[in-house]
C-alpha positions as CSV (number, residue, x, y, z in Angstrom):
1,X,24.7,-9.0,-1.9
2,X,22.2,-9.8,-3.9
3,X,22.3,-9.6,-7.7
4,X,19.5,-7.1,-7.2
5,X,21.0,-4.6,-4.5
6,X,22.3,-1.7,-7.1
7,X,20.8,0.7,-9.5
8,X,17.5,-0.9,-9.7
9,X,15.0,2.1,-9.0
10,X,11.3,3.4,-10.6
11,X,12.2,7.4,-11.1
12,X,10.0,9.7,-11.2
13,X,11.3,13.4,-12.3
14,X,8.4,16.5,-12.6
15,X,5.7,14.2,-14.0
16,X,2.9,15.5,-15.4
17,X,-0.4,14.8,-16.5
18,X,-3.2,16.7,-18.3
19,X,-7.1,15.3,-19.8
20,X,-7.9,18.4,-21.7
21,X,-8.4,21.0,-18.4
22,X,-7.9,18.0,-15.4
23,X,-4.1,17.2,-14.0
24,X,-4.3,14.0,-13.3
25,X,-0.7,13.5,-12.5
26,X,0.7,16.8,-11.1
27,X,4.3,17.4,-11.0
28,X,5.0,14.0,-9.3
29,X,8.6,13.7,-8.1
30,X,10.0,10.5,-5.8
31,X,12.3,7.9,-6.0
32,X,11.4,3.6,-5.6
33,X,14.7,2.6,-3.8
34,X,15.6,-1.5,-3.6
35,X,15.4,-3.4,-0.7
36,X,11.8,-1.9,0.7
37,X,8.8,-2.2,0.3
38,X,7.1,1.0,-1.0
39,X,2.9,1.8,-0.6
40,X,1.4,4.7,-3.2
41,X,-1.5,5.5,-1.3
42,X,-3.8,8.0,-2.4
43,X,-7.8,8.7,-2.3
44,X,-10.1,7.4,-5.2
45,X,-9.3,9.7,-8.2
46,X,-5.7,11.1,-6.7
47,X,-4.2,9.9,-10.3
48,X,-2.5,6.9,-9.0
49,X,-3.6,3.9,-11.7
50,X,-2.3,7.1,-14.4
51,X,1.0,7.4,-12.3
52,X,1.5,3.5,-12.7
53,X,0.1,3.3,-16.7
54,X,3.2,6.0,-17.6
55,X,5.7,4.4,-15.7
56,X,5.4,0.8,-17.9
57,X,4.8,3.4,-20.6
58,X,1.1,2.9,-21.2
59,X,-0.1,6.5,-20.9
60,X,2.5,9.2,-22.2
61,X,3.2,11.8,-20.0
62,X,2.5,15.7,-20.8
63,X,5.3,16.6,-19.4
64,X,8.3,15.4,-17.2
65,X,10.5,11.9,-17.2
66,X,10.1,8.5,-15.2
67,X,12.3,5.7,-15.8
68,X,12.9,2.2,-14.8
69,X,16.1,1.0,-13.9
70,X,17.1,4.4,-15.8
71,X,15.6,3.6,-18.7
72,X,12.3,4.6,-20.8
73,X,9.6,1.9,-20.1
74,X,10.4,1.3,-24.0
75,X,13.9,1.1,-24.1
76,X,13.7,-2.0,-22.1
77,X,15.0,-5.6,-23.9
78,X,12.9,-8.5,-23.3
79,X,10.7,-5.8,-20.1
80,X,9.8,-9.1,-18.2
81,X,13.0,-9.4,-16.9
82,X,13.3,-6.1,-15.9
83,X,10.2,-5.2,-14.4
84,X,7.0,-6.7,-13.7
85,X,4.0,-5.7,-13.4
86,X,-0.1,-6.2,-12.6
87,X,-2.3,-4.0,-12.5
88,X,-5.2,-4.9,-14.0
89,X,-5.7,-9.0,-13.5
90,X,-8.7,-9.0,-15.3
91,X,-6.3,-8.2,-19.0
92,X,-5.7,-12.1,-20.2
93,X,-7.4,-13.9,-22.9
94,X,-10.3,-15.9,-21.1
95,X,-10.2,-18.8,-23.8
96,X,-6.4,-19.6,-23.2
97,X,-5.3,-21.9,-20.4
98,X,-3.4,-20.2,-17.0
99,X,-0.5,-22.2,-18.6
100,X,-1.0,-21.1,-21.9
101,X,-1.8,-16.8,-21.4
102,X,2.0,-18.1,-19.2
103,X,3.6,-19.3,-22.3
104,X,3.2,-17.1,-24.8
105,X,4.2,-13.9,-22.6
106,X,7.3,-16.1,-21.9
107,X,8.0,-16.4,-25.5
108,X,8.2,-13.3,-26.1
109,X,10.6,-12.4,-24.1
110,X,12.6,-14.9,-24.4
111,X,12.0,-16.4,-20.8
112,X,12.4,-20.5,-21.1
113,X,9.3,-22.6,-20.5
114,X,10.4,-24.5,-17.2
115,X,9.9,-20.4,-15.9
116,X,6.1,-21.2,-16.7
117,X,5.7,-24.4,-14.5
118,X,7.7,-22.6,-11.8
119,X,5.9,-19.4,-11.1
120,X,2.6,-21.3,-11.2
121,X,3.6,-23.3,-8.3
122,X,4.7,-20.6,-6.6
123,X,1.0,-18.8,-7.1
124,X,-0.5,-22.0,-5.3
125,X,-2.3,-22.8,-9.4
126,X,-0.5,-25.8,-11.1
127,X,-4.0,-27.6,-10.3
128,X,-5.6,-25.8,-12.3
129,X,-2.6,-24.7,-14.9
130,X,-4.7,-26.2,-17.4
131,X,-8.0,-25.0,-17.0
132,X,-8.9,-21.7,-19.0
133,X,-8.5,-18.5,-17.7
134,X,-12.7,-16.8,-18.2
135,X,-14.1,-19.5,-15.4
136,X,-11.3,-17.8,-12.8
137,X,-13.0,-16.7,-9.7
138,X,-11.4,-13.1,-8.9
139,X,-8.7,-14.5,-6.2
140,X,-7.2,-17.1,-9.2
141,X,-7.2,-14.4,-11.6
142,X,-5.5,-12.4,-9.3
143,X,-2.7,-15.0,-8.5
144,X,-2.3,-15.2,-12.3
145,X,-1.3,-11.8,-12.7
146,X,0.9,-12.4,-9.8
147,X,2.4,-15.1,-11.7
148,X,3.2,-13.7,-14.4
149,X,4.1,-10.5,-12.6
150,X,6.9,-12.9,-11.7
151,X,7.0,-14.5,-14.9
152,X,10.6,-12.9,-16.1
153,X,12.4,-12.9,-12.8
154,X,12.7,-9.6,-12.5
155,X,14.3,-7.1,-10.4
156,X,12.0,-4.7,-10.0
157,X,7.5,-5.8,-9.1
158,X,4.2,-2.9,-9.5
159,X,1.4,-4.4,-7.7
160,X,-1.9,-2.6,-8.0
161,X,-4.5,-3.8,-5.1
162,X,-2.8,-7.3,-5.2
163,X,-5.0,-8.3,-2.6
164,X,-7.7,-8.3,-4.2
165,X,-10.5,-10.9,-4.5
166,X,-7.4,-13.1,-2.5
167,X,-9.2,-14.8,1.0
168,X,-7.0,-14.6,4.1
169,X,-4.5,-17.1,3.6
170,X,-3.7,-15.2,-0.5
171,X,-3.7,-12.1,1.5
172,X,-0.9,-13.4,3.9
173,X,0.4,-15.1,1.6
174,X,1.2,-12.1,-1.1
175,X,2.3,-10.4,2.5
176,X,5.0,-12.8,2.2
177,X,6.3,-12.8,-1.0
178,X,6.5,-8.9,-1.3
179,X,8.0,-9.3,2.0
180,X,10.7,-11.6,0.8
181,X,11.5,-10.3,-2.6
182,X,12.4,-6.7,-0.8
183,X,14.7,-8.7,1.2
184,X,16.3,-10.3,-1.7
185,X,17.4,-6.4,-3.0
186,X,14.3,-5.9,-5.3
187,X,12.6,-3.1,-6.0
188,X,9.0,-3.3,-4.6
189,X,6.3,-1.0,-5.7
190,X,2.4,-1.2,-4.4
191,X,-0.6,0.1,-4.8
192,X,-3.3,-0.4,-2.1
193,X,-7.2,0.9,-0.3
194,X,-7.0,-1.9,2.5
195,X,-4.4,0.5,5.1
196,X,-4.2,-2.7,7.7
197,X,-3.0,-4.9,5.5
198,X,-0.5,-1.9,4.1
199,X,1.0,-0.8,7.4
200,X,2.3,-4.5,7.8
201,X,3.4,-4.7,4.6
202,X,4.9,-1.3,3.3
203,X,8.1,0.3,5.3
204,X,8.1,3.9,2.8
205,X,5.5,5.4,1.6
206,X,4.2,8.0,-1.7
207,X,1.0,9.3,-0.7
208,X,-0.2,11.3,-3.3
209,X,-3.6,13.6,-3.4
210,X,-5.0,15.1,-6.5
211,X,-2.2,14.4,-7.9
212,X,0.4,16.1,-6.3
213,X,3.0,14.8,-4.0
214,X,2.4,14.4,-0.2
215,X,4.3,12.4,1.6
216,X,7.8,10.2,1.0
217,X,8.9,8.7,3.9
218,X,9.0,5.6,6.6
219,X,5.8,4.6,7.5
220,X,7.2,5.0,11.0
221,X,7.3,8.6,10.4
222,X,4.6,9.3,8.4
223,X,2.1,8.0,11.1
224,X,3.8,10.4,13.4
225,X,3.6,12.9,11.6
226,X,0.4,13.1,10.8
227,X,-1.7,12.0,13.9
228,X,-1.8,12.3,17.8
229,X,0.2,9.8,20.5
230,X,-0.6,10.1,23.8
231,X,-0.2,8.4,27.1
232,X,-2.9,6.6,28.3
233,X,-3.1,6.5,32.7
234,X,-5.5,5.2,34.7
235,X,-5.3,4.9,38.6
236,X,-7.6,4.2,41.7
237,X,-6.5,7.9,43.0
238,X,-7.1,10.0,39.6
239,X,-7.0,13.3,41.4
240,X,-3.5,13.0,43.1
241,X,-2.7,11.7,40.5
242,X,-3.8,15.5,37.9
243,X,-2.0,17.1,40.7
244,X,1.6,15.1,40.9
245,X,1.4,15.3,36.7
246,X,0.4,19.4,37.0
247,X,3.4,20.4,39.2
248,X,5.8,18.3,36.8
249,X,4.3,20.7,33.8
250,X,2.2,17.8,32.2
251,X,-1.7,18.7,30.9
252,X,-3.5,15.3,31.4
253,X,-7.5,15.7,30.1
254,X,-10.0,12.8,31.6
255,X,-11.6,10.7,28.7
256,X,-14.4,8.7,29.0
257,X,-14.1,5.5,31.0
258,X,-11.8,7.6,34.1
259,X,-8.8,7.9,31.9
260,X,-6.2,10.1,31.6
261,X,-4.8,11.0,28.3
262,X,-1.3,12.6,28.8
263,X,-0.1,14.7,26.0
264,X,3.8,15.2,25.6
265,X,4.7,12.7,27.7
266,X,6.8,9.9,27.8
267,X,5.1,6.9,29.2
268,X,8.3,5.9,31.1
269,X,8.8,9.0,32.9
270,X,5.5,8.7,33.8
271,X,6.1,5.6,35.5
272,X,8.7,7.0,37.3
273,X,6.6,10.1,38.3
274,X,3.7,7.4,39.9
275,X,6.5,5.4,41.5
276,X,8.4,8.5,43.5
277,X,4.8,9.7,44.7
278,X,3.6,5.5,45.7
279,X,0.8,6.0,43.4
280,X,-1.2,2.8,42.1
281,X,-1.5,3.3,38.0
282,X,-3.9,0.4,36.1
283,X,-3.1,1.4,33.2
284,X,0.0,3.4,31.4
285,X,-0.3,2.4,28.0
286,X,1.4,4.9,24.5
287,X,-1.0,5.6,22.5
288,X,-0.5,5.8,18.6
289,X,-3.2,6.4,15.9
290,X,-3.3,4.0,13.2
291,X,-2.4,4.7,9.7
292,X,-5.9,5.0,8.1
293,X,-6.3,7.3,11.0
294,X,-3.0,9.2,9.8
295,X,-3.9,8.6,6.3
296,X,-7.8,10.4,6.8
297,X,-5.8,13.2,8.6
298,X,-3.0,14.0,5.3
299,X,-5.5,13.7,2.6
300,X,-8.6,15.3,4.4
301,X,-8.5,17.7,1.8
302,X,-7.4,16.3,-1.0
303,X,-10.9,13.3,-0.9
304,X,-12.5,13.9,-4.4
305,X,-15.8,12.1,-3.8
306,X,-17.0,12.7,-0.3
307,X,-19.7,10.1,1.0
308,X,-22.1,11.1,3.9
309,X,-22.8,8.3,6.8
310,X,-26.1,10.5,7.5
311,X,-27.6,10.2,4.2
312,X,-30.7,7.8,4.2
313,X,-30.9,5.6,1.1
314,X,-34.4,5.3,-0.4
315,X,-35.0,1.3,-0.7
316,X,-38.0,2.1,-4.0
317,X,-34.8,3.1,-5.6
318,X,-33.6,-0.3,-5.3
319,X,-36.0,-1.3,-8.2
320,X,-37.0,-4.7,-8.5
321,X,-33.9,-6.3,-10.3
322,X,-31.5,-5.1,-7.0
323,X,-29.5,-7.6,-5.2
324,X,-27.7,-8.5,-2.2
325,X,-23.5,-8.8,-2.3
C-alpha cells in the first residue's frame, strides 16, 4: 500500500464566498479522495477558480470550511510537501532562471536542492534550466508550473487548466502523469475546459454551476444520468425489423441515414431478436453521449455568458489594429 493512500483528502463543507451582492461560491460541500483523478468542471463564472483559491488559503471564505489533509492550509508546515498546485503558470519571477525559480521554492520549504534537478527532468526542462522564465513559451511556462507543484513530492496535487499551451505530446504527457500520480495513491484534483481531455483523464467528476454543486459522481454515472443512450440499428429489411421491434414492445424512431434509433433496449437483446426472425443487420451499435454533451445538458441553465452562432461579426469593428491568430 502506498504511503499516500490514507487520509490525504481535500474536504469542503458549506464553502461560500460573496463579493458584495454576488455569491461566487454557494455552500459547496464535497470531498476529493485519494487514488483517483477528480475532474472539476463548470461553465465560465461558475466559481471554480475562487474555490481553488480558497482551498489554498489565497481567498478567505465568507462561510464554511475547507481542509487539506485535515488542516487549514495556513496550518501546514512546509506546505509544498503536503499539496502542490498549479493555478497560474505566469506566477513566477520572469528574471529568474527555471532552476533558480524552483530553488527559491525548495529552500523556503526545506526541500533538498537535488529535488530541483529531478522535477526539471520530469517535466522535460533540463535543457533550458538556466534560461530566464520570461523567455519561455506558454507551454514551457506550464511545464515549469507543474515542476513547482511536484517539487515537494506532495500527497495532494491541484491543477487548474494544466494542458493550456501544451502541444499534443505535452497533453499526452500530463494526462499520463496525472493518472500515474493517482495510481500511487495521491489525491489529484484538476480543473479544465477541455472536455475531450477530461474524458480521458478523470475517474470522478465534481461539477458546479453559478457557485452551486450540480454533480459529484463517477465519470460513467455522470454521462449516464445526463444524456440519452440508445442503440442504432440498420437493416435492409427495415420495415420487417420495425414490426418485430413493435411486437416486442420496443420503440424505434427513424434517423436520417436509414438507421433506426432504439430507446430502452439493449443491443444484445435486439441482436438476438433479429436473429430469431432471420433478419439481416448491417449495424447494431450502442450510442452513448460524450462528456461534453452530458456537461452541456446539465449546465444549460447555469451558463452565465451565452454566445449566438448566428450573430453577425462586423469587420469594421475590428479596426486597423486587429491581427489574425
